[in-house]
C-alpha positions in Angstrom: 20.0 15.0 -95.4 22.0 11.8 -95.7 23.6 10.1 -92.7 27.2 11.2 -93.3 26.3 14.8 -93.5 24.3 14.7 -90.4 27.1 12.9 -88.5 29.7 15.6 -89.7 27.3 18.3 -88.6 26.9 16.7 -85.2 30.7 16.3 -84.8 31.3 20.0 -85.6 28.7 21.2 -83.2 30.1 18.9 -80.5 33.6 20.2 -81.2 32.3 23.8 -81.0 30.6 23.3 -77.7 33.7 21.5 -76.3 36.0 24.4 -77.3 33.5 27.0 -76.0 33.2 25.2 -72.6 37.0 24.9 -72.3 37.4 28.6 -73.0 34.9 29.6 -70.4 36.5 27.3 -67.8 40.0 28.6 -68.5 38.9 32.2 -68.2 37.0 31.8 -65.0 38.8 33.0 -61.8 38.4 30.5 -59.0 37.5 32.0 -55.5 39.9 31.0 -53.0 38.4 29.8 -49.7 39.3 32.0 -46.7 42.3 30.7 -45.0 42.0 30.0 -41.3 45.0 29.8 -39.2 45.2 26.2 -37.8 46.5 26.8 -34.3 45.8 24.1 -31.7 43.6 25.5 -29.0 44.9 25.5 -25.4 42.3 23.0 -24.4 43.5 20.4 -26.8 47.1 20.3 -25.3 45.6 19.9 -21.8 43.9 16.7 -22.7 46.1 13.8 -21.6 44.2 11.4 -23.9 45.1 13.6 -26.9 48.7 13.6 -25.8 48.7 9.7 -25.6 47.2 9.6 -29.0 49.9 11.8 -30.4 52.6 9.6 -28.8 51.1 6.4 -30.3 50.9 8.2 -33.7 54.6 8.9 -33.6 55.4 5.4 -32.6 53.9 4.2 -36.0 53.8 0.4 -36.4 55.3 -0.2 -33.0 52.2 1.1 -31.4 50.4 -2.0 -32.2 52.6 -3.8 -29.7 52.6 -1.1 -27.0 50.1 -1.8 -24.2 49.8 2.0 -23.4 48.8 2.6 -26.9 46.1 -0.3 -26.8 44.7 1.2 -23.8 44.6 4.8 -25.3 42.9 3.3 -28.3 40.3 1.5 -26.2 39.6 4.7 -24.1 39.3 6.8 -27.3 36.8 4.2 -28.8 34.8 4.1 -25.6 34.7 8.0 -25.5 33.6 8.1 -29.2 30.9 5.5 -28.8 29.7 7.0 -25.5 30.4 3.9 -23.5 31.0 4.6 -19.7 33.4 2.5 -17.8 31.6 -0.2 -16.0 32.9 -3.1 -13.9 33.3 -6.4 -15.6 30.1 -8.3 -15.6 29.9 -11.9 -14.6 27.8 -14.2 -16.6 24.5 -14.9 -14.9 24.1 -18.2 -13.1 21.8 -20.5 -14.9 19.4 -22.1 -12.6 17.5 -25.0 -14.0 14.9 -24.8 -11.2 15.8 -27.9 -9.3 
């Protein structure tokens, strides 16, 4: 077999495989995932931090300048990271031993 014939045969096989794969994909019925009702739970509405986050979300770009939103974001970050509120620490006094 010469090179041209082999290339043509390869192209025909490739096209046949591509058409077959396309036909199989088009006839396959997709299973739809079960739809779950997304209702907010009653516990979520009772969380004042969540309500403050929603308020800041509605403010949009203005929330960057809102001190209450900055406090809310700091509290959210601390809660996420598991940081507990501690009083401000002062830097230790350096004693040079004199």
